[in-house]
N, C-alpha and C positions, 0 to 999 in steps of 0.2 A: 785314540786306546785308554783307558784311567787307570792307572796304577794303581792296589788298596793294598797300603803299605797297613798291615796288624803287629800287634805285639804281643808277644808271649801267655798275654793273662788271654787273650783273648782267641789263639789257640788251645790253651788250655781249654777253655768253654767247649771254642770249637768241637778236640778231636778224643779229651779228653789225657790228655800226654802229658804231666807235672812241668808250670815255667822251671821249676829244678832243671830238669831229663832237656828241656829245650840251650841251659845255661850252656847242661855239659858236653851235649849233643854240639854243639860252639864250640867248645872249649880244645875239644878232640878232632873238630875240623873233619865231623860228620853231619851228617841229619841237613836239611835243606840248605840251600844261598840265604846270607842276608844279609839286609845293609844297616850301617853305622853310620847315624848323625847325631853328630856330636858325639854326646856321651847316650840319642839313645841304642835302643837296638829292636829294627822292628822287617819284618820279613814281608816278602809277596807273598799275597795267599794265590794267586796262580802257579809260582815257583814252589812254593809250596802243595799243591793237591797235581802238580806234574809230581816232583821229590815223591810223593806219596804212592801214584801209580807208575810212575816207575824202577819201586821195592815193592811190588807187591809182589806175593808168591802161588803160583798155581799149584795146587799139588797133582803131581804126575800119575796121568790116568793106571786105573787097577787091570 
């Protein structure tokens, strides 16, 4: 099983969430987990998808 590590710029392109928002989330310890390799910050794409799924809100039935 291969791990796909991507940067915040890639996530911006995929999800439309600005690079700066990813940085703020890291600072506030919110958002998906990340990996720090020396000075490089990377995200495991599978964990980002899981985090998004876990934070999906479904409106209550009316």
